[in-house]
C-alpha positions in Angstrom: 86.5 133.0 86.0 87.2 130.5 88.8 88.5 131.5 92.2 92.3 131.0 92.2 92.2 129.3 95.6 90.1 126.6 94.2 93.1 124.7 92.9 94.8 125.0 96.4 91.7 123.6 98.1 91.5 120.8 95.6 95.3 119.9 96.0 94.9 120.0 99.8 91.8 117.8 99.7 93.6 115.3 97.4 96.7 115.3 99.6 94.6 114.6 102.7 92.9 111.7 101.0 96.3 110.5 99.8 97.7 110.5 103.2 94.6 108.8 104.7 94.9 106.1 102.0 98.6 105.5 102.9 97.8 105.4 106.7 95.0 102.9 106.0 97.3 100.8 103.9 100.0 100.9 106.7 97.4 99.7 109.2 96.4 96.8 107.1 100.0 95.8 106.6 100.7 96.2 110.4 97.6 94.1 111.4 98.5 91.4 108.8 102.0 91.2 110.2 100.7 90.9 113.7 98.4 88.1 112.7 101.4 86.3 111.0 103.5 86.8 114.1 100.7 85.5 116.4 100.2 82.5 114.2 103.9 81.7 114.0 104.2 82.1 117.9 101.3 79.8 118.5 102.6 77.2 116.0 106.1 77.3 117.7 104.5 77.0 121.2 102.5 73.9 120.1 105.5 72.3 118.5 107.5 72.9 121.7 104.6 71.4 123.7 104.5 68.3 121.6 108.4 67.8 121.8 108.3 68.3 125.6 105.4 65.9 125.9 107.3 63.2 124.0 110.5 63.7 125.9 108.7 63.4 129.3 107.6 59.8 128.4 
């Protein structure tokens, strides 16, 4: 007969892996969001620079 605590250990291990997977997914989403924000900011700065350059002529 199996040890009754084996199920508890298995569920704890599975829960730990589940939380780790969710944390990794959240990090990927946050990193992607930061890259999109940085790209958008860079694009807006470039557009502003082009507009100011044309207005100064």
